[in-house]
TORKOL-4160 file (C-alpha; in steps of 0.2 Angstrom, whole numbers, padded with zeros to 4 digits, m for minus):
368
<pt num="1" X="m0122" Y="m0145" Z="0229"/>
<pt num="2" X="m0136" Y="m0138" Z="0221"/>
<pt num="3" X="m0147" Y="m0151" Z="0213"/>
<pt num="4" X="m0165" Y="m0147" Z="0204"/>
<pt num="5" X="m0175" Y="m0161" Z="0197"/>
<pt num="6" X="m0184" Y="m0156" Z="0181"/>
<pt num="7" X="m0199" Y="m0164" Z="0176"/>
<pt num="8" X="m0216" Y="m0163" Z="0171"/>
<pt num="9" X="m0230" Y="m0163" Z="0184"/>
<pt num="10" X="m0234" Y="m0181" Z="0191"/>
<pt num="11" X="m0217" Y="m0189" Z="0185"/>
<pt num="12" X="m0213" Y="m0191" Z="0204"/>
<pt num="13" X="m0201" Y="m0176" Z="0208"/>
<pt num="14" X="m0208" Y="m0175" Z="0227"/>
<pt num="15" X="m0207" Y="m0195" Z="0228"/>
<pt num="16" X="m0187" Y="m0193" Z="0226"/>
<pt num="17" X="m0184" Y="m0178" Z="0237"/>
<pt num="18" X="m0196" Y="m0181" Z="0252"/>
<pt num="19" X="m0190" Y="m0197" Z="0256"/>
<pt num="20" X="m0172" Y="m0192" Z="0256"/>
<pt num="21" X="m0177" Y="m0177" Z="0265"/>
<pt num="22" X="m0186" Y="m0189" Z="0279"/>
<pt num="23" X="m0170" Y="m0197" Z="0282"/>
<pt num="24" X="m0160" Y="m0183" Z="0284"/>
<pt num="25" X="m0171" Y="m0176" Z="0295"/>
<pt num="26" X="m0172" Y="m0192" Z="0306"/>
<pt num="27" X="m0154" Y="m0192" Z="0307"/>
<pt num="28" X="m0154" Y="m0175" Z="0314"/>
<pt num="29" X="m0137" Y="m0172" Z="0305"/>
<pt num="30" X="m0142" Y="m0157" Z="0296"/>
<pt num="31" X="m0150" Y="m0140" Z="0297"/>
<pt num="32" X="m0165" Y="m0143" Z="0285"/>
<pt num="33" X="m0173" Y="m0125" Z="0278"/>
<pt num="34" X="m0189" Y="m0125" Z="0269"/>
<pt num="35" X="m0193" Y="m0117" Z="0252"/>
<pt num="36" X="m0206" Y="m0107" Z="0259"/>
<pt num="37" X="m0194" Y="m0095" Z="0270"/>
<pt num="38" X="m0187" Y="m0078" Z="0263"/>
<pt num="39" X="m0168" Y="m0079" Z="0258"/>
<pt num="40" X="m0166" Y="m0064" Z="0273"/>
<pt num="41" X="m0174" Y="m0078" Z="0285"/>
<pt num="42" X="m0161" Y="m0093" Z="0279"/>
<pt num="43" X="m0145" Y="m0079" Z="0281"/>
<pt num="44" X="m0150" Y="m0075" Z="0297"/>
<pt num="45" X="m0151" Y="m0093" Z="0303"/>
<pt num="46" X="m0134" Y="m0097" Z="0296"/>
<pt num="47" X="m0127" Y="m0082" Z="0303"/>
<pt num="48" X="m0116" Y="m0080" Z="0318"/>
<pt num="49" X="m0131" Y="m0071" Z="0327"/>
<pt num="50" X="m0145" Y="m0085" Z="0323"/>
<pt num="51" X="m0134" Y="m0098" Z="0327"/>
<pt num="52" X="m0130" Y="m0091" Z="0344"/>
<pt num="53" X="m0147" Y="m0089" Z="0347"/>
<pt num="54" X="m0150" Y="m0107" Z="0342"/>
<pt num="55" X="m0135" Y="m0115" Z="0352"/>
<pt num="56" X="m0142" Y="m0104" Z="0368"/>
<pt num="57" X="m0160" Y="m0111" Z="0366"/>
<pt num="58" X="m0153" Y="m0129" Z="0366"/>
<pt num="59" X="m0142" Y="m0127" Z="0381"/>
<pt num="60" X="m0127" Y="m0133" Z="0372"/>
<pt num="61" X="m0111" Y="m0134" Z="0382"/>
<pt num="62" X="m0096" Y="m0123" Z="0375"/>
<pt num="63" X="m0080" Y="m0132" Z="0371"/>
<pt num="64" X="m0063" Y="m0125" Z="0377"/>
<pt num="65" X="m0050" Y="m0122" Z="0363"/>
<pt num="66" X="m0032" Y="m0115" Z="0364"/>
<pt num="67" X="m0028" Y="m0098" Z="0355"/>
<pt num="68" X="m0010" Y="m0093" Z="0348"/>
<pt num="69" X="m0007" Y="m0086" Z="0364"/>
<pt num="70" X="m0009" Y="m0102" Z="0375"/>
<pt num="71" X="m0024" Y="m0096" Z="0383"/>
<pt num="72" X="m0039" Y="m0106" Z="0384"/>
<pt num="73" X="m0055" Y="m0098" Z="0375"/>
<pt num="74" X="m0072" Y="m0102" Z="0378"/>
<pt num="75" X="m0082" Y="m0105" Z="0361"/>
<pt num="76" X="m0096" Y="m0112" Z="0353"/>
<pt num="77" X="m0095" Y="m0124" Z="0339"/>
<pt num="78" X="m0105" Y="m0115" Z="0325"/>
<pt num="79" X="m0112" Y="m0124" Z="0309"/>
<pt num="80" X="m0114" Y="m0112" Z="0293"/>
<pt num="81" X="m0120" Y="m0126" Z="0282"/>
<pt num="82" X="m0139" Y="m0129" Z="0279"/>
<pt num="83" X="m0150" Y="m0142" Z="0267"/>
<pt num="84" X="m0163" Y="m0132" Z="0258"/>
<pt num="85" X="m0178" Y="m0142" Z="0252"/>
<pt num="86" X="m0185" Y="m0135" Z="0239"/>
<pt num="87" X="m0199" Y="m0147" Z="0231"/>
<pt num="88" X="m0207" Y="m0133" Z="0222"/>
<pt num="89" X="m0191" Y="m0120" Z="0216"/>
<pt num="90" X="m0203" Y="m0108" Z="0211"/>
<pt num="91" X="m0207" Y="m0103" Z="0230"/>
<pt num="92" X="m0190" Y="m0100" Z="0235"/>
<pt num="93" X="m0184" Y="m0089" Z="0220"/>
<pt num="94" X="m0199" Y="m0080" Z="0218"/>
<pt num="95" X="m0204" Y="m0076" Z="0236"/>
<pt num="96" X="m0187" Y="m0066" Z="0239"/>
<pt num="97" X="m0173" Y="m0062" Z="0227"/>
<pt num="98" X="m0164" Y="m0078" Z="0231"/>
<pt num="99" X="m0152" Y="m0080" Z="0216"/>
<pt num="100" X="m0138" Y="m0069" Z="0220"/>
<pt num="101" X="m0136" Y="m0075" Z="0238"/>
<pt num="102" X="m0137" Y="m0092" Z="0233"/>
<pt num="103" X="m0125" Y="m0090" Z="0221"/>
<pt num="104" X="m0112" Y="m0082" Z="0232"/>
<pt num="105" X="m0116" Y="m0095" Z="0246"/>
<pt num="106" X="m0111" Y="m0110" Z="0233"/>
<pt num="107" X="m0093" Y="m0104" Z="0233"/>
<pt num="108" X="m0090" Y="m0110" Z="0252"/>
<pt num="109" X="m0077" Y="m0096" Z="0253"/>
<pt num="110" X="m0065" Y="m0096" Z="0269"/>
<pt num="111" X="m0068" Y="m0078" Z="0272"/>
<pt num="112" X="m0085" Y="m0072" Z="0282"/>
<pt num="113" X="m0101" Y="m0069" Z="0270"/>
<pt num="114" X="m0109" Y="m0053" Z="0274"/>
<pt num="115" X="m0125" Y="m0045" Z="0270"/>
<pt num="116" X="m0135" Y="m0029" Z="0277"/>
<pt num="117" X="m0151" Y="m0028" Z="0284"/>
<pt num="118" X="m0161" Y="m0012" Z="0286"/>
<pt num="119" X="m0166" Y="m0016" Z="0305"/>
<pt num="120" X="m0151" Y="m0026" Z="0311"/>
<pt num="121" X="m0136" Y="m0020" Z="0301"/>
<pt num="122" X="m0120" Y="m0030" Z="0295"/>
<pt num="123" X="m0125" Y="m0049" Z="0297"/>
<pt num="124" X="m0108" Y="m0062" Z="0294"/>
<pt num="125" X="m0109" Y="m0081" Z="0290"/>
<pt num="126" X="m0092" Y="m0089" Z="0292"/>
<pt num="127" X="m0089" Y="m0102" Z="0279"/>
<pt num="128" X="m0105" Y="m0105" Z="0274"/>
<pt num="129" X="m0110" Y="m0121" Z="0265"/>
<pt num="130" X="m0127" Y="m0124" Z="0258"/>
<pt num="131" X="m0134" Y="m0139" Z="0249"/>
<pt num="132" X="m0152" Y="m0136" Z="0238"/>
<pt num="133" X="m0161" Y="m0151" Z="0234"/>
<pt num="134" X="m0178" Y="m0145" Z="0223"/>
<pt num="135" X="m0190" Y="m0148" Z="0209"/>
<pt num="136" X="m0198" Y="m0139" Z="0194"/>
<pt num="137" X="m0207" Y="m0141" Z="0178"/>
<pt num="138" X="m0199" Y="m0137" Z="0161"/>
<pt num="139" X="m0212" Y="m0123" Z="0159"/>
<pt num="140" X="m0205" Y="m0115" Z="0177"/>
<pt num="141" X="m0188" Y="m0115" Z="0170"/>
<pt num="142" X="m0193" Y="m0101" Z="0155"/>
<pt num="143" X="m0201" Y="m0092" Z="0169"/>
<pt num="144" X="m0188" Y="m0093" Z="0183"/>
<pt num="145" X="m0174" Y="m0090" Z="0171"/>
<pt num="146" X="m0176" Y="m0078" Z="0159"/>
<pt num="147" X="m0162" Y="m0077" Z="0144"/>
<pt num="148" X="m0152" Y="m0065" Z="0153"/>
<pt num="149" X="m0154" Y="m0073" Z="0169"/>
<pt num="150" X="m0147" Y="m0090" Z="0160"/>
<pt num="151" X="m0129" Y="m0084" Z="0159"/>
<pt num="152" X="m0129" Y="m0074" Z="0177"/>
<pt num="153" X="m0119" Y="m0087" Z="0186"/>
<pt num="154" X="m0132" Y="m0096" Z="0197"/>
<pt num="155" X="m0136" Y="m0109" Z="0182"/>
<pt num="156" X="m0119" Y="m0114" Z="0181"/>
<pt num="157" X="m0120" Y="m0118" Z="0199"/>
<pt num="158" X="m0135" Y="m0130" Z="0198"/>
<pt num="159" X="m0136" Y="m0148" Z="0192"/>
<pt num="160" X="m0152" Y="m0148" Z="0184"/>
<pt num="161" X="m0157" Y="m0168" Z="0182"/>
<pt num="162" X="m0170" Y="m0169" Z="0169"/>
<pt num="163" X="m0182" Y="m0184" Z="0166"/>
<pt num="164" X="m0198" Y="m0185" Z="0152"/>
<pt num="165" X="m0204" Y="m0201" Z="0158"/>
<pt num="166" X="m0213" Y="m0209" Z="0173"/>
<pt num="167" X="m0204" Y="m0222" Z="0183"/>
<pt num="168" X="m0209" Y="m0239" Z="0178"/>
<pt num="169" X="m0211" Y="m0245" Z="0195"/>
<pt num="170" X="m0229" Y="m0245" Z="0202"/>
<pt num="171" X="m0229" Y="m0236" Z="0219"/>
<pt num="172" X="m0240" Y="m0250" Z="0227"/>
<pt num="173" X="m0243" Y="m0246" Z="0247"/>
<pt num="174" X="m0234" Y="m0256" Z="0258"/>
<pt num="175" X="m0235" Y="m0258" Z="0278"/>
<pt num="176" X="m0221" Y="m0251" Z="0285"/>
<pt num="177" X="m0213" Y="m0263" Z="0300"/>
<pt num="178" X="m0210" Y="m0257" Z="0317"/>
<pt num="179" X="m0191" Y="m0259" Z="0312"/>
<pt num="180" X="m0185" Y="m0257" Z="0296"/>
<pt num="181" X="m0166" Y="m0262" Z="0295"/>
<pt num="182" X="m0162" Y="m0252" Z="0279"/>
<pt num="183" X="m0169" Y="m0236" Z="0284"/>
<pt num="184" X="m0160" Y="m0238" Z="0302"/>
<pt num="185" X="m0143" Y="m0240" Z="0293"/>
<pt num="186" X="m0146" Y="m0225" Z="0282"/>
<pt num="187" X="m0150" Y="m0216" Z="0296"/>
<pt num="188" X="m0135" Y="m0222" Z="0306"/>
<pt num="189" X="m0123" Y="m0217" Z="0291"/>
<pt num="190" X="m0128" Y="m0201" Z="0289"/>
<pt num="191" X="m0126" Y="m0198" Z="0308"/>
<pt num="192" X="m0109" Y="m0205" Z="0305"/>
<pt num="193" X="m0105" Y="m0194" Z="0289"/>
<pt num="194" X="m0108" Y="m0180" Z="0300"/>
<pt num="195" X="m0094" Y="m0183" Z="0311"/>
<pt num="196" X="m0081" Y="m0184" Z="0298"/>
<pt num="197" X="m0068" Y="m0170" Z="0298"/>
<pt num="198" X="m0053" Y="m0167" Z="0287"/>
<pt num="199" X="m0047" Y="m0163" Z="0270"/>
<pt num="200" X="m0050" Y="m0175" Z="0253"/>
<pt num="201" X="m0036" Y="m0182" Z="0244"/>
<pt num="202" X="m0035" Y="m0191" Z="0229"/>
<pt num="203" X="m0028" Y="m0207" Z="0226"/>
<pt num="204" X="m0015" Y="m0207" Z="0210"/>
<pt num="205" X="m0028" Y="m0215" Z="0197"/>
<pt num="206" X="m0041" Y="m0202" Z="0202"/>
<pt num="207" X="m0029" Y="m0187" Z="0202"/>
<pt num="208" X="m0024" Y="m0191" Z="0183"/>
<pt num="209" X="m0041" Y="m0194" Z="0177"/>
<pt num="210" X="m0048" Y="m0178" Z="0184"/>
<pt num="211" X="m0034" Y="m0168" Z="0177"/>
<pt num="212" X="m0037" Y="m0173" Z="0160"/>
<pt num="213" X="m0055" Y="m0170" Z="0163"/>
<pt num="214" X="m0052" Y="m0153" Z="0170"/>
<pt num="215" X="m0042" Y="m0149" Z="0155"/>
<pt num="216" X="m0055" Y="m0155" Z="0143"/>
<pt num="217" X="m0069" Y="m0145" Z="0149"/>
<pt num="218" X="m0072" Y="m0128" Z="0147"/>
<pt num="219" X="m0086" Y="m0116" Z="0140"/>
<pt num="220" X="m0088" Y="m0112" Z="0122"/>
<pt num="221" X="m0095" Y="m0094" Z="0119"/>
<pt num="222" X="m0104" Y="m0099" Z="0102"/>
<pt num="223" X="m0116" Y="m0113" Z="0111"/>
<pt num="224" X="m0131" Y="m0109" Z="0120"/>
<pt num="225" X="m0130" Y="m0099" Z="0136"/>
<pt num="226" X="m0135" Y="m0114" Z="0148"/>
<pt num="227" X="m0122" Y="m0126" Z="0141"/>
<pt num="228" X="m0108" Y="m0114" Z="0141"/>
<pt num="229" X="m0109" Y="m0107" Z="0159"/>
<pt num="230" X="m0112" Y="m0125" Z="0166"/>
<pt num="231" X="m0096" Y="m0131" Z="0155"/>
<pt num="232" X="m0085" Y="m0118" Z="0165"/>
<pt num="233" X="m0092" Y="m0126" Z="0180"/>
<pt num="234" X="m0094" Y="m0145" Z="0177"/>
<pt num="235" X="m0076" Y="m0150" Z="0184"/>
<pt num="236" X="m0081" Y="m0143" Z="0200"/>
<pt num="237" X="m0098" Y="m0152" Z="0201"/>
<pt num="238" X="m0087" Y="m0169" Z="0198"/>
<pt num="239" X="m0077" Y="m0164" Z="0212"/>
<pt num="240" X="m0091" Y="m0162" Z="0224"/>
<pt num="241" X="m0101" Y="m0177" Z="0220"/>
<pt num="242" X="m0085" Y="m0186" Z="0220"/>
<pt num="243" X="m0083" Y="m0182" Z="0237"/>
<pt num="244" X="m0101" Y="m0188" Z="0242"/>
<pt num="245" X="m0098" Y="m0205" Z="0234"/>
<pt num="246" X="m0082" Y="m0205" Z="0244"/>
<pt num="247" X="m0089" Y="m0203" Z="0260"/>
<pt num="248" X="m0105" Y="m0214" Z="0255"/>
<pt num="249" X="m0093" Y="m0229" Z="0256"/>
<pt num="250" X="m0077" Y="m0225" Z="0266"/>
<pt num="251" X="m0071" Y="m0215" Z="0281"/>
<pt num="252" X="m0053" Y="m0212" Z="0274"/>
<pt num="253" X="m0058" Y="m0195" Z="0263"/>
<pt num="254" X="m0049" Y="m0202" Z="0249"/>
<pt num="255" X="m0056" Y="m0200" Z="0232"/>
<pt num="256" X="m0052" Y="m0214" Z="0222"/>
<pt num="257" X="m0054" Y="m0220" Z="0203"/>
<pt num="258" X="m0071" Y="m0228" Z="0205"/>
<pt num="259" X="m0079" Y="m0210" Z="0213"/>
<pt num="260" X="m0071" Y="m0198" Z="0199"/>
<pt num="261" X="m0077" Y="m0210" Z="0186"/>
<pt num="262" X="m0095" Y="m0213" Z="0193"/>
<pt num="263" X="m0096" Y="m0193" Z="0196"/>
<pt num="264" X="m0088" Y="m0188" Z="0179"/>
<pt num="265" X="m0103" Y="m0200" Z="0171"/>
<pt num="266" X="m0116" Y="m0192" Z="0181"/>
<pt num="267" X="m0113" Y="m0174" Z="0177"/>
<pt num="268" X="m0110" Y="m0178" Z="0160"/>
<pt num="269" X="m0127" Y="m0185" Z="0160"/>
<pt num="270" X="m0134" Y="m0167" Z="0167"/>
<pt num="271" X="m0123" Y="m0158" Z="0155"/>
<pt num="272" X="m0130" Y="m0169" Z="0140"/>
<pt num="273" X="m0148" Y="m0163" Z="0146"/>
<pt num="274" X="m0146" Y="m0147" Z="0150"/>
<pt num="275" X="m0150" Y="m0139" Z="0132"/>
<pt num="276" X="m0166" Y="m0151" Z="0134"/>
<pt num="277" X="m0171" Y="m0141" Z="0151"/>
<pt num="278" X="m0168" Y="m0123" Z="0144"/>
<pt num="279" X="m0172" Y="m0124" Z="0128"/>
<pt num="280" X="m0189" Y="m0114" Z="0132"/>
<pt num="281" X="m0177" Y="m0100" Z="0136"/>
<pt num="282" X="m0174" Y="m0087" Z="0123"/>
<pt num="283" X="m0176" Y="m0070" Z="0117"/>
<pt num="284" X="m0188" Y="m0077" Z="0103"/>
<pt num="285" X="m0207" Y="m0076" Z="0106"/>
<pt num="286" X="m0209" Y="m0094" Z="0100"/>
<pt num="287" X="m0195" Y="m0102" Z="0110"/>
<pt num="288" X="m0211" Y="m0109" Z="0121"/>
<pt num="289" X="m0219" Y="m0116" Z="0105"/>
<pt num="290" X="m0202" Y="m0124" Z="0099"/>
<pt num="291" X="m0199" Y="m0132" Z="0115"/>
<pt num="292" X="m0217" Y="m0139" Z="0114"/>
<pt num="293" X="m0215" Y="m0147" Z="0098"/>
<pt num="294" X="m0197" Y="m0154" Z="0102"/>
<pt num="295" X="m0206" Y="m0162" Z="0118"/>
<pt num="296" X="m0220" Y="m0168" Z="0107"/>
<pt num="297" X="m0209" Y="m0177" Z="0093"/>
<pt num="298" X="m0198" Y="m0185" Z="0106"/>
<pt num="299" X="m0212" Y="m0192" Z="0116"/>
<pt num="300" X="m0223" Y="m0198" Z="0100"/>
<pt num="301" X="m0208" Y="m0204" Z="0090"/>
<pt num="302" X="m0203" Y="m0217" Z="0102"/>
<pt num="303" X="m0219" Y="m0225" Z="0097"/>
<pt num="304" X="m0226" Y="m0221" Z="0081"/>
<pt num="305" X="m0219" Y="m0209" Z="0068"/>
<pt num="306" X="m0223" Y="m0190" Z="0067"/>
<pt num="307" X="m0230" Y="m0180" Z="0053"/>
<pt num="308" X="m0232" Y="m0163" Z="0050"/>
<pt num="309" X="m0252" Y="m0166" Z="0053"/>
<pt num="310" X="m0249" Y="m0173" Z="0067"/>
<pt num="311" X="m0241" Y="m0158" Z="0074"/>
<pt num="312" X="m0254" Y="m0146" Z="0068"/>
<pt num="313" X="m0269" Y="m0157" Z="0073"/>
<pt num="314" X="m0262" Y="m0158" Z="0092"/>
<pt num="315" X="m0253" Y="m0141" Z="0095"/>
<pt num="316" X="m0264" Y="m0131" Z="0083"/>
<pt num="317" X="m0268" Y="m0118" Z="0099"/>
<pt num="318" X="m0249" Y="m0114" Z="0102"/>
<pt num="319" X="m0243" Y="m0114" Z="0084"/>
<pt num="320" X="m0257" Y="m0105" Z="0076"/>
<pt num="321" X="m0255" Y="m0107" Z="0058"/>
<pt num="322" X="m0249" Y="m0118" Z="0046"/>
<pt num="323" X="m0236" Y="m0106" Z="0040"/>
<pt num="324" X="m0230" Y="m0103" Z="0059"/>
<pt num="325" X="m0226" Y="m0124" Z="0059"/>
<pt num="326" X="m0217" Y="m0123" Z="0043"/>
<pt num="327" X="m0205" Y="m0107" Z="0051"/>
<pt num="328" X="m0204" Y="m0117" Z="0066"/>
<pt num="329" X="m0199" Y="m0134" Z="0058"/>
<pt num="330" X="m0187" Y="m0127" Z="0046"/>
<pt num="331" X="m0177" Y="m0117" Z="0061"/>
<pt num="332" X="m0177" Y="m0133" Z="0071"/>
<pt num="333" X="m0171" Y="m0144" Z="0056"/>
<pt num="334" X="m0159" Y="m0129" Z="0051"/>
<pt num="335" X="m0152" Y="m0129" Z="0070"/>
<pt num="336" X="m0148" Y="m0148" Z="0068"/>
<pt num="337" X="m0163" Y="m0151" Z="0082"/>
<pt num="338" X="m0172" Y="m0163" Z="0071"/>
<pt num="339" X="m0172" Y="m0171" Z="0056"/>
<pt num="340" X="m0184" Y="m0179" Z="0042"/>
<pt num="341" X="m0186" Y="m0197" Z="0038"/>
<pt num="342" X="m0196" Y="m0203" Z="0023"/>
<pt num="343" X="m0208" Y="m0218" Z="0028"/>
<pt num="344" X="m0221" Y="m0223" Z="0016"/>
<pt num="345" X="m0222" Y="m0209" Z="0006"/>
<pt num="346" X="m0223" Y="m0196" Z="0021"/>
<pt num="347" X="m0211" Y="m0186" Z="0029"/>
<pt num="348" X="m0209" Y="m0189" Z="0047"/>
<pt num="349" X="m0198" Y="m0181" Z="0060"/>
<pt num="350" X="m0187" Y="m0186" Z="0073"/>
<pt num="351" X="m0176" Y="m0178" Z="0087"/>
<pt num="352" X="m0155" Y="m0179" Z="0083"/>
<pt num="353" X="m0147" Y="m0186" Z="0097"/>
<pt num="354" X="m0132" Y="m0175" Z="0102"/>
<pt num="355" X="m0116" Y="m0186" Z="0107"/>
<pt num="356" X="m0110" Y="m0183" Z="0125"/>
<pt num="357" X="m0093" Y="m0176" Z="0129"/>
<pt num="358" X="m0080" Y="m0189" Z="0126"/>
<pt num="359" X="m0066" Y="m0188" Z="0141"/>
<pt num="360" X="m0048" Y="m0198" Z="0137"/>
<pt num="361" X="m0047" Y="m0212" Z="0149"/>
<pt num="362" X="m0029" Y="m0213" Z="0158"/>
<pt num="363" X="m0017" Y="m0226" Z="0153"/>
<pt num="364" X="m0005" Y="m0236" Z="0164"/>
<pt num="365" X="0009" Y="m0225" Z="0158"/>
<pt num="366" X="0001" Y="m0208" Z="0160"/>
<pt num="367" X="m0002" Y="m0212" Z="0180"/>
<pt num="368" X="0015" Y="m0214" Z="0184"/>
């Protein structure tokens, strides 16, 4: 899975990413790679050549396997999975042309992934399985994903988790005990999960719920590029997340009704906020200014009402003139993004909430 936390500076993206990476690193159950690496280096590490070198360095013992002819062959256990930690997604995507390769790796195809280098020739990766956990700000979204790149395939493979407010939990400093049972349990769980093998299967209720969800989802060519692109992959994100939820509790590799329900709820939340993530992306030169006006109304209208004068007073550097503001507000209102509400003789502005996708719930008769 590819997951990117989107929020303004200081909201705590690093505080969410770093503890997860720390636990994974301590469990030593994943091939953790940094966002400071180029995509060429990452591909080299995942390739058969790179893994063979790493295996030799660790002096790992080969395992005996029996081929179709019954003869024993000596093979090394190669793992083409990796966990890319990218608290600053911009570093990963701008250091090299990473998006095309990450897009292909996400598919986790059975056949080998091949790429060519000038000095080393063709390098192969057998059954690649990458995971990306990153972070970026809304302003970086507009720079990293121009309008022509939004529908290119990478965006639909990423879950952009958006947050506009800082957590209410105060991070008081604490003294870590020498023995932390919660942390040790999480580390042991990660080590155990890494040893699970086999294919997942559905229980009957989960099967029916996912079938209904799959038939309900689908892209609409007349919606914005980001939403349309993500809609085509939404069901696959649910599947991947449901598998993750399943192994976090049980070892039977069975996706049950609760796993699918929870996964649908989380993915729908991502889809609901996707327009907020990409609304600064567009062909219009005023797209970034529009996004700032929307964010201003969102943040202010929760506590006080917002008037035209308030917007012009605080955002005059971005808007330029009152005529521009009239055009922008009229466009946002015509697009059903904002609406006006008269209060005390003043015209105030509010954000119009969009209804999330409603997925039919399975009935007892439909599960038979």
